[in-house]
C-alpha positions as CSV (number, residue, x, y, z in Angstrom):
1,M,-22.5,32.5,-42.1
2,E,-18.9,31.2,-42.1
3,A,-17.9,33.1,-38.5
4,T,-21.0,31.4,-37.0
5,I,-19.7,27.9,-38.1
6,L,-16.0,28.6,-37.2
7,F,-17.6,29.7,-33.6
8,L,-20.2,26.7,-33.1
9,Y,-16.9,24.6,-34.4
10,L,-14.7,26.5,-31.6
11,I,-17.6,26.0,-28.8
12,A,-17.6,21.9,-29.8
13,V,-13.5,21.9,-29.5
14,F,-13.3,23.6,-26.3
15,L,-16.4,21.5,-24.7
16,R,-14.7,18.2,-25.9
17,Q,-11.7,19.0,-24.5
18,A,-12.9,19.9,-21.2
19,K,-15.0,17.1,-20.8
20,C,-11.9,14.7,-21.7
21,L,-9.7,16.3,-18.8
22,P,-6.9,13.8,-17.8
23,V,-7.2,12.7,-14.4
24,C,-3.4,12.1,-13.9
25,S,-1.1,13.1,-11.3
26,I,2.6,12.0,-11.4
27,E,3.0,14.7,-8.6
28,A,0.9,12.6,-6.1
29,V,2.5,8.8,-7.3
30,E,5.9,10.7,-6.5
31,M,4.6,11.8,-3.1
32,V,3.3,8.6,-2.2
33,K,6.4,6.8,-3.0
34,S,8.6,9.1,-1.3
35,F,6.5,8.9,1.5
36,L,6.9,4.9,1.6
37,K,10.4,4.8,1.1
38,L,11.0,8.0,3.9
39,H,8.8,6.6,6.5
40,P,8.8,2.8,7.3
41,M,5.2,2.6,8.1
42,E,5.7,-0.8,10.2
43,L,6.3,1.6,12.9
44,Y,3.3,3.1,12.9
45,D,0.1,1.0,14.3
46,C,-2.7,3.1,12.8
47,K,-5.2,1.7,10.6
48,L,-6.9,3.4,7.8
49,Y,-10.2,2.7,5.9
50,T,-9.1,1.5,2.4
51,P,-10.5,1.8,-1.0
52,T,-9.5,-1.3,-3.5
53,L,-8.8,-1.2,-7.0
54,N,-11.9,-2.7,-7.6
55,H,-13.9,0.2,-6.4
56,Y,-12.5,2.4,-8.7
57,E,-13.0,0.3,-11.6
58,Q,-16.4,-0.1,-10.2
59,N,-17.0,3.5,-11.0
60,C,-17.0,4.7,-7.3
61,S,-14.0,6.7,-8.5
62,K,-14.8,10.1,-7.1
63,S,-16.0,8.8,-3.7
64,M,-13.0,6.8,-3.5
65,L,-10.3,9.5,-3.9
66,T,-12.9,11.6,-1.3
67,C,-11.7,8.6,1.3
68,F,-8.2,8.4,0.5
69,A,-7.9,12.2,1.1
70,K,-9.6,11.6,4.4
71,E,-7.6,9.0,5.2
72,A,-4.1,10.5,4.2
73,R,-5.0,13.6,6.4
74,V,-5.4,10.8,9.5
75,L,-2.0,9.3,8.2
76,I,-0.2,12.6,8.0
77,E,-1.8,13.2,11.9
78,E,-0.9,9.8,13.2
79,T,3.0,9.9,11.7
80,Q,3.5,13.6,12.3
81,K,4.9,14.0,8.9
82,K,4.6,16.8,6.7
83,F,2.8,15.7,3.4
84,S,0.1,17.7,3.8
85,A,-0.1,18.4,-0.1
86,L,-1.0,14.8,-0.7
87,P,-4.9,15.0,0.7
88,R,-5.2,18.3,-1.5
89,M,-4.0,16.4,-4.7
90,L,-6.5,13.7,-4.2
91,L,-9.2,16.3,-3.6
92,G,-8.1,18.3,-6.8
93,L,-8.2,14.9,-8.8
94,R,-11.8,14.1,-7.2
95,I,-13.3,17.2,-8.5
96,R,-12.3,16.0,-12.5
97,L,-14.2,12.4,-11.4
98,Q,-17.8,11.2,-11.3
99,D,-19.2,8.5,-9.7
100,K,-21.3,6.3,-12.0
101,M,-23.0,4.5,-9.5
102,K,-26.0,6.1,-7.5
103,T,-25.1,4.6,-4.5
104,C,-20.9,4.4,-3.7
105,P,-19.8,2.6,-0.4
106,D,-19.0,5.6,2.7
107,C,-15.7,5.6,4.0
108,E,-16.3,3.7,7.0
109,V,-17.4,0.7,4.8
110,Y,-13.9,0.1,3.5
111,K,-11.7,-2.5,5.1
112,E,-9.0,-0.8,7.8
113,E,-5.9,-1.6,6.8
114,K,-2.2,-1.0,8.1
115,A,-0.6,2.4,6.7
116,E,1.7,0.3,4.4
117,I,-1.4,-1.1,2.4
118,F,-3.2,1.6,2.5
119,L,-0.4,3.7,0.9
120,N,0.6,0.9,-1.6
121,T,-3.3,0.7,-2.6
122,L,-3.4,4.3,-3.4
123,L,-0.4,4.1,-5.6
124,N,-1.8,1.5,-7.4
125,V,-5.0,3.4,-7.8
126,L,-2.7,6.7,-9.1
127,Q,-0.9,4.8,-11.1
128,M,-3.7,2.9,-12.9
129,M,-5.3,6.4,-13.3
130,N,-1.9,7.7,-15.0
131,S,-1.7,4.7,-17.2
132,K,-4.9,5.6,-19.1
133,D,-4.7,7.0,-22.6
134,A,-5.7,10.4,-21.7
135,C,-2.4,10.7,-19.6
136,S,0.0,9.9,-21.8
137,R,-0.8,12.7,-24.4
């Protein structure tokens, strides 16, 4: 009887931790910061679909990060810079998120912005994700 209770308790603890995995990425924040610092974006004339912080807050976080990852690939191609880990990091974060709205906007619906605005918005979103209580544990 005691073994059964202990077993059920351990399952409950495991499921709670699996559900509450923090969605944090200090590395992604640092990568975006260094990209901005090392490569003046005003030299590039590309425009990228840019979700806003509101889209994250409106429970479209998974589709929003997917868009950021796709557009980060475009930026890397346009600038010919070696930051290919960034889209992979964003897609890795996306796996741990769930869109809570049934229909979230496609990437092409977001406003096209200059590369610098795109990166600053991505940085703000990542910093907000990292500032959640779950990330500071």
